[in-house]
C-alpha positions as CSV (number, residue, x, y, z in Angstrom):
1,M,5.4,13.7,-17.8
2,K,2.2,11.7,-18.7
3,S,-0.7,13.9,-19.8
4,I,-3.7,14.4,-17.8
5,P,-6.5,11.5,-18.4
6,H,-9.3,12.4,-19.9
7,R,-12.2,9.5,-18.8
8,L,-13.2,11.6,-16.0
9,K,-12.2,14.7,-16.0
10,S,-14.3,17.4,-14.3
11,V,-12.9,20.8,-15.4
12,A,-15.3,23.4,-14.3
13,A,-15.1,26.7,-16.3
14,L,-16.7,29.9,-14.2
15,G,-18.9,31.3,-16.5
16,L,-18.8,35.2,-16.4
17,G,-21.6,37.3,-16.3
18,T,-24.4,34.3,-15.3
19,S,-22.1,32.3,-12.7
20,I,-23.3,29.5,-14.2
21,I,-20.8,26.3,-13.6
22,L,-20.6,24.1,-16.3
23,S,-18.4,20.7,-16.0
24,S,-17.6,18.4,-18.6
25,G,-17.2,15.5,-16.4
26,T,-20.5,13.5,-15.6
27,G,-22.9,16.0,-16.1
28,A,-23.4,17.5,-12.9
29,Y,-24.3,20.2,-14.3
30,A,-26.9,20.8,-17.1
31,S,-26.3,23.2,-20.2
32,M,-26.2,26.2,-21.4
33,P,-29.1,28.7,-19.8
34,D,-31.9,30.0,-22.6
35,D,-32.4,33.3,-24.6
36,N,-33.5,35.2,-20.8
37,G,-31.0,33.9,-18.9
38,N,-32.5,31.1,-17.3
39,A,-31.3,27.6,-16.2
40,P,-33.4,24.5,-17.8
41,A,-35.2,22.8,-15.8
42,H,-33.5,19.4,-16.3
43,S,-30.2,21.3,-14.7
44,Q,-30.5,20.8,-11.4
45,K,-27.6,19.5,-9.3
46,E,-27.7,15.4,-9.8
47,K,-26.2,13.4,-7.0
48,P,-22.5,13.1,-7.3
49,E,-20.5,10.2,-7.9
50,E,-19.9,7.4,-4.7
51,V,-16.3,8.6,-3.6
52,E,-14.4,5.6,-1.6
53,N,-11.2,7.4,-1.7
54,I,-10.0,10.8,-0.9
55,I,-6.3,12.0,-1.9
56,Y,-5.9,15.7,-0.6
57,M,-2.8,17.4,-1.9
58,I,-1.4,20.6,-0.3
59,P,1.3,22.3,-1.3
60,D,2.1,24.8,1.1
61,G,2.8,28.1,0.2
62,F,1.3,27.9,-3.4
63,D,-1.0,30.6,-4.9
64,A,-1.7,31.8,-8.0
65,A,1.9,33.7,-8.7
66,Y,3.8,30.5,-7.9
67,A,1.3,28.7,-10.2
68,T,2.1,31.1,-13.2
69,N,5.9,31.5,-12.5
70,Y,5.6,27.4,-12.6
71,R,3.8,27.0,-15.9
72,H,6.5,29.3,-17.9
73,F,9.2,27.6,-15.4
74,K,8.0,23.9,-17.1
75,G,7.6,25.2,-19.9
76,E,5.8,24.1,-23.3
77,E,3.5,21.6,-21.6
78,A,0.8,22.8,-19.1
79,P,0.7,21.6,-15.5
80,V,-1.1,18.9,-14.4
81,W,-3.6,21.1,-12.5
82,D,-4.3,23.7,-15.0
83,E,-6.6,21.4,-16.6
84,F,-9.3,20.9,-13.4
85,L,-9.0,24.6,-11.7
86,T,-12.4,24.5,-10.4
87,G,-12.5,27.7,-7.8
88,M,-10.7,29.5,-5.0
89,M,-10.3,28.9,-1.7
90,K,-9.9,31.5,1.3
91,T,-7.0,31.1,3.8
92,D,-7.8,33.6,6.7
93,S,-7.3,32.2,10.9
94,A,-9.5,32.8,13.6
95,D,-7.3,36.1,15.0
96,N,-5.7,37.1,11.7
97,L,-6.0,37.9,8.1
98,V,-2.6,36.1,7.5
99,T,-2.7,32.6,8.5
100,D,-0.1,30.1,9.4
101,S,0.5,26.6,8.7
102,A,-1.4,25.3,11.8
103,A,-4.7,27.7,11.9
104,A,-4.4,27.3,7.9
105,G,-4.0,23.6,8.1
106,T,-6.6,22.9,11.2
107,A,-9.0,24.9,8.7
108,M,-8.1,22.4,5.9
109,A,-8.2,19.3,7.9
110,R,-11.2,20.0,10.3
111,G,-13.6,22.5,9.3
112,V,-13.1,25.2,12.3
113,K,-10.9,28.6,12.2
114,T,-8.5,28.4,15.3
115,E,-5.5,31.1,16.3
116,N,-2.4,30.9,14.5
117,G,-0.1,28.4,15.9
118,M,-2.6,26.1,17.3
119,I,-2.8,22.6,15.9
120,G,-5.9,20.8,15.5
121,M,-7.8,22.3,18.2
122,T,-10.4,25.6,18.2
123,P,-9.5,28.7,20.3
124,E,-12.0,27.4,23.0
125,G,-9.6,24.1,23.3
126,D,-12.3,21.6,21.7
127,S,-11.2,19.4,18.8
128,P,-13.5,18.1,16.7
129,D,-12.7,15.2,14.2
130,S,-10.6,15.4,11.3
131,I,-11.5,14.6,8.1
132,L,-8.6,11.5,8.7
133,E,-9.9,10.5,11.9
134,K,-13.6,10.7,10.4
135,S,-12.3,8.4,7.4
136,G,-10.7,6.5,10.3
137,D,-14.0,6.0,11.7
138,A,-15.8,5.0,8.6
139,G,-13.4,2.2,8.1
140,K,-11.4,3.4,5.8
141,S,-7.3,3.5,5.9
142,T,-5.7,6.9,6.7
143,G,-1.8,8.1,5.3
144,L,0.0,11.0,5.7
145,V,2.8,12.3,3.5
146,A,5.0,14.7,3.7
147,T,8.4,15.9,3.1
148,S,9.2,18.1,6.1
149,T,9.2,16.9,9.7
150,I,5.6,14.2,9.7
151,T,5.0,16.3,12.7
152,H,5.5,19.7,11.3
153,A,2.0,21.7,11.2
154,T,0.1,20.5,7.9
155,P,0.3,16.7,8.3
156,A,0.0,17.2,12.7
157,V,-3.4,18.8,12.4
158,F,-4.9,15.6,10.4
159,G,-4.3,13.3,13.3
160,S,-2.9,15.2,16.4
161,S,-4.1,18.4,18.4
162,V,-1.6,20.3,20.6
163,E,-1.8,24.6,21.7
164,D,1.4,24.5,20.2
165,R,3.0,23.4,16.9
166,D,6.1,23.3,18.0
167,N,5.6,20.7,20.1
168,E,6.2,18.4,17.9
169,A,7.3,15.8,20.3
170,A,4.1,15.6,21.8
171,I,2.5,15.3,18.0
172,A,4.5,12.0,17.0
173,P,2.7,9.5,19.7
174,Q,-1.0,11.0,18.2
175,L,-0.2,9.9,14.8
176,L,0.7,6.4,15.8
177,E,-2.2,6.0,17.3
178,N,-4.5,7.8,14.7
179,V,-2.5,7.2,11.4
180,D,-2.2,3.8,9.3
181,V,1.2,5.4,6.8
182,L,3.0,8.0,7.5
183,M,6.2,9.1,5.6
184,G,8.1,11.8,5.2
185,G,11.0,13.0,7.6
186,G,11.2,13.7,11.3
187,R,12.9,10.3,12.7
188,N,14.1,12.4,15.8
189,M,10.6,13.3,17.1
190,F,10.1,9.3,17.6
191,L,13.0,8.5,19.5
192,P,14.1,9.0,22.9
193,E,16.6,11.7,23.9
194,S,19.0,9.2,25.2
195,E,19.5,8.4,21.1
196,G,19.3,11.7,20.4
197,G,15.7,12.0,20.1
198,E,13.2,14.5,21.1
199,Q,11.5,12.1,23.4
200,E,12.1,12.5,26.8
201,Q,12.3,8.4,27.4
202,D,10.1,6.3,24.5
203,N,11.4,4.6,21.6
204,L,8.1,5.2,19.7
205,I,9.3,3.3,16.9
206,E,9.7,0.6,18.5
207,K,6.8,1.0,19.8
208,A,5.0,1.9,16.5
209,E,7.1,-2.0,15.6
210,A,5.0,-3.4,18.0
211,D,1.7,-2.1,16.9
212,G,2.1,-3.7,14.0
213,F,3.6,-0.8,11.9
214,T,6.5,-2.1,9.0
215,Y,9.4,0.5,10.0
216,T,11.6,1.7,7.2
217,E,14.2,4.2,6.4
218,N,14.7,3.0,2.6
219,L,11.3,3.4,0.9
220,N,12.7,0.3,-1.5
221,D,12.6,-1.9,1.5
222,I,8.6,-2.5,1.5
223,Q,7.7,-1.7,-2.5
224,A,6.5,-5.3,-2.2
225,S,5.4,-5.6,1.8
226,E,1.8,-6.9,2.3
227,E,2.0,-4.7,5.7
228,E,-0.6,-2.0,5.8
229,K,0.8,-0.1,8.6
230,I,4.1,1.5,7.6
231,L,6.5,4.3,9.5
232,G,8.5,5.3,7.2
233,L,10.5,8.0,8.1
234,F,13.6,8.8,6.0
235,H,15.7,11.4,7.5
236,E,16.6,12.3,11.4
237,E,15.0,16.1,10.2
238,A,13.4,17.5,7.4
239,M,13.8,16.0,4.2
240,S,16.2,17.5,1.9
241,P,15.1,19.8,-1.0
242,E,14.4,18.5,-4.3
243,L,17.3,20.5,-5.7
244,E,19.9,18.6,-3.7
245,R,17.6,15.2,-2.4
246,P,20.4,12.0,-1.7
247,E,19.2,8.8,-3.5
248,E,18.5,7.4,-0.7
249,Q,15.9,9.5,-0.2
250,P,12.6,9.0,-2.1
251,S,10.8,12.0,-4.0
252,I,7.3,13.0,-3.2
253,S,5.5,11.3,-6.1
254,E,7.5,8.3,-4.9
255,M,5.8,8.1,-1.4
256,T,2.9,9.0,-2.3
257,T,2.7,6.1,-5.0
258,S,3.7,3.6,-2.3
259,A,1.3,5.2,0.2
260,I,-1.7,4.4,-2.3
261,Q,0.1,1.2,-2.6
262,S,-0.4,0.1,1.2
263,L,-3.8,1.9,1.9
264,E,-6.0,0.6,-1.3
265,K,-5.7,-2.5,0.1
266,D,-8.9,-1.6,3.0
267,E,-11.7,-2.6,0.7
268,D,-13.3,0.2,2.4
269,G,-11.5,2.2,0.4
270,F,-8.6,5.4,2.0
271,F,-8.1,9.0,2.5
272,L,-4.3,10.0,1.8
273,M,-3.2,13.4,2.6
274,V,0.2,14.5,0.7
275,E,2.0,18.1,1.0
276,G,4.7,19.4,-0.8
277,S,6.0,21.0,2.3
278,Q,9.2,22.9,1.1
279,I,7.6,25.3,-1.7
280,D,6.7,27.0,1.6
281,W,10.2,27.2,3.0
282,A,11.5,28.5,0.0
283,G,9.2,31.0,-0.1
284,H,10.0,32.3,2.8
285,A,13.9,32.4,2.0
286,H,13.0,34.0,-2.1
287,D,14.6,31.1,-3.2
288,A,12.7,30.9,-6.7
289,A,14.4,28.2,-7.9
290,W,13.6,25.9,-4.9
291,A,10.3,26.9,-5.0
292,M,9.8,25.9,-8.2
293,T,11.4,22.2,-8.5
294,D,10.0,21.4,-5.4
295,T,6.8,22.7,-6.9
296,E,7.5,20.5,-10.1
297,A,8.3,17.3,-7.6
298,F,5.3,17.8,-6.1
299,E,3.1,17.8,-9.7
300,M,4.7,14.6,-9.9
301,A,3.1,13.6,-7.1
302,V,-0.3,15.2,-8.0
303,Q,0.1,12.8,-11.4
304,E,0.1,10.0,-9.9
305,A,-2.6,10.5,-8.1
306,V,-4.5,11.6,-10.9
307,D,-3.6,8.5,-13.0
308,Y,-4.8,6.7,-10.0
309,A,-8.0,8.2,-9.6
310,E,-8.8,7.7,-13.3
311,A,-8.3,3.9,-13.0
312,E,-10.4,3.6,-10.2
313,G,-12.9,5.6,-10.8
314,N,-14.1,6.3,-7.0
315,T,-11.6,8.6,-6.3
316,L,-11.4,12.1,-5.2
317,V,-8.0,14.3,-5.9
318,V,-8.5,17.8,-4.3
319,V,-5.5,20.0,-4.4
320,A,-4.9,23.6,-2.7
321,G,-2.3,25.5,-0.7
322,D,-3.1,26.4,2.3
323,H,-1.6,30.3,1.9
324,E,1.1,32.4,-0.2
325,T,4.2,32.4,1.2
326,G,7.2,35.0,0.6
327,G,4.1,37.6,-1.4
328,M,5.8,36.4,-5.0
329,T,5.0,37.7,-8.2
330,V,5.5,37.2,-11.6
331,G,7.5,40.2,-13.0
332,G,8.8,43.0,-10.8
333,Y,11.9,45.3,-10.8
334,D,10.3,48.3,-12.1
335,E,10.0,46.4,-15.7
336,Y,7.9,45.1,-17.7
337,M,9.4,41.5,-17.5
338,A,9.5,38.0,-16.1
339,K,12.3,34.9,-17.1
340,P,11.3,32.4,-14.8
341,D,12.5,30.1,-17.1
342,V,16.5,31.4,-15.9
343,L,15.6,28.9,-13.0
344,R,16.2,26.1,-14.9
345,D,20.2,26.1,-14.7
346,V,19.9,26.1,-11.3
347,T,21.1,23.3,-9.5
348,A,21.4,23.9,-5.6
349,T,19.4,26.5,-3.0
350,G,20.7,29.6,-2.2
351,N,21.7,27.7,1.4
352,K,24.4,24.8,-0.9
353,M,25.6,27.7,-2.8
354,A,26.4,29.7,0.1
355,S,28.4,26.9,2.4
356,E,30.6,27.0,-1.5
357,L,31.4,30.4,-0.4
358,N,35.0,30.7,0.9
359,D,35.7,32.8,4.2
360,D,35.7,36.1,2.4
361,A,33.6,35.2,-0.2
362,S,36.2,36.1,-3.0
363,N,34.8,33.4,-5.2
364,A,31.2,33.8,-5.1
365,A,30.7,34.3,-9.0
366,E,32.6,31.0,-9.6
367,V,30.3,29.7,-7.1
368,L,27.1,31.7,-9.3
369,S,28.3,30.3,-12.4
370,T,28.9,26.7,-11.5
371,F,25.6,26.5,-9.7
372,T,23.2,28.9,-12.2
373,G,25.2,29.6,-15.0
374,I,24.4,33.6,-14.4
375,D,27.4,35.8,-14.7
376,I,27.1,38.1,-11.9
377,T,28.4,41.2,-12.1
378,D,31.0,42.7,-9.7
379,E,28.4,44.8,-7.8
380,E,26.1,41.8,-7.2
381,A,29.8,40.1,-6.3
382,E,30.5,42.3,-3.7
383,R,26.2,42.3,-2.5
384,I,27.2,38.5,-1.5
385,Q,30.5,39.3,0.0
386,N,29.7,42.3,2.4
387,A,27.2,39.6,3.7
388,E,27.9,39.2,7.7
389,D,26.9,36.1,8.1
390,E,26.3,33.0,5.7
391,E,22.6,32.6,6.0
392,T,22.9,36.7,4.6
393,R,24.8,35.3,1.8
394,A,22.4,32.9,1.1
395,S,20.1,35.5,1.3
396,E,21.8,37.6,-1.0
397,I,22.1,34.9,-3.6
398,N,18.4,34.1,-3.8
399,S,18.1,38.4,-4.1
400,I,20.1,38.4,-7.1
401,V,18.7,34.8,-9.0
402,S,15.5,36.3,-8.6
403,E,16.4,39.6,-10.2
404,Y,17.7,37.8,-12.9
405,A,14.6,35.5,-13.2
406,Y,12.1,38.8,-12.2
407,V,10.7,36.9,-9.4
408,G,9.6,39.6,-7.0
409,W,8.9,39.1,-3.4
410,S,7.1,41.5,-1.0
411,T,8.0,40.3,2.4
412,S,9.4,37.0,4.5
413,Q,6.2,35.7,5.9
414,H,2.9,34.7,4.7
415,T,0.5,36.5,2.8
416,G,-3.6,36.7,3.0
417,T,-4.1,36.3,-0.5
418,D,-6.8,33.4,-1.4
419,V,-5.1,30.4,-3.4
420,P,-6.3,28.4,-6.5
421,L,-8.5,25.7,-5.6
422,Y,-8.3,22.4,-7.7
423,A,-10.8,19.1,-8.1
424,Y,-10.4,16.1,-9.9
425,G,-12.5,12.6,-10.0
426,A,-15.2,11.2,-8.2
427,G,-17.2,14.4,-6.3
428,S,-14.7,17.1,-8.0
429,E,-18.5,19.2,-9.0
430,E,-18.2,19.9,-5.1
431,F,-15.5,22.1,-5.0
432,T,-16.7,25.0,-6.8
433,G,-16.5,28.6,-7.0
434,L,-15.5,30.5,-3.7
435,L,-14.7,28.6,-1.2
436,D,-13.7,28.9,2.4
437,N,-10.9,27.0,3.9
438,T,-13.0,25.2,6.3
439,E,-15.7,23.8,3.9
440,L,-13.3,21.9,2.3
441,P,-13.4,19.4,5.1
442,E,-16.7,19.4,5.4
443,K,-17.6,19.3,1.3
444,M,-15.3,15.9,1.8
445,S,-17.1,14.3,5.0
446,A,-20.4,14.9,3.5
447,L,-19.2,13.1,0.0
448,I,-18.0,9.7,2.2
449,D,-20.9,9.9,4.0
450,Q,-23.2,9.8,1.2
């Protein structure tokens, strides 16, 4: 992977004890305080750089424990985002200290708190414009990329409003109305029931094409396209985990690059949200290898965004998870030990490994050896054999692999921890310190309105 560029780097360091924020970027903050701790007169914050493009990247379910485990998983070279950590972000929703993705996404997209499960609206039913919609109103092109269905909670909040996140069929037509470039899974959400889809009668793909969208199920077909509106649906449901991604499905970095290439044709700039959706799903499943490999794929997408921001000089990249999932820890099991590097040898998800077991799971040791390189004990094999069904067998497999890697888990749901906040490029100095999730779209809006 390429190293992070430096020309426009805006890396903030939080000064312990002095609360002075320093920047190595564009001189937005001044130098050290004097001997009495007073900031020099010329330390007033200058006007931020002009922001023409915003790339908002959300690794769903990702917090500091994921970041730390991933750093060790990756090895010698630091993750790209380590060099532009600028702060932390609070994640609570309107009705719960532990948010779901719908409420968290609504806050991150629209600047308002809502109840868990609600998409793009407040508990009172108001739907303030999202940062994507504001960007569109300002004449910018807009895009959404996800490895889930494109109608899933996080992408949905940027271009739709519904009371229930599960109503993805109602989300799909709103996205087509409000977004120029859509890439991800979820083809069935756009097809009529007569074709195996979730729409009662409408074929939204045909409608999109009639409205000027280029539709594709193969990203290579649109690499040279001059069209500015693209609907790319690369699987009937969610896309595959990176560990098992088939060749015909594009990676998240490939979708990100293609989306940028399409959106940048607008001379007024663009807004793009990219979600690493399945980091969260791996956390729910306690599948540490899936979590790390989807984080790796997401990092490659972030690198593409940072490279673009470095080249253009007018682009802001913001990276923040919407919440943490699974209560992941670095180390565990009553030992001073962490071995996330064990996960580098894992080549399949727990779900895939469970599907390879025979009826009585008597081949558990062979399956684990083949897909993980781990020689499990007889007792561990028995744990898998005693599981009731394929789902619980997968859970046992994930538990065993996590134990070997010393990656701990505390829940199968979300937790309420703060998450790291990263910002790079034009305007990045605005995203420092401890922020509420509602502040991110507010700050983005101010930057494009200046």
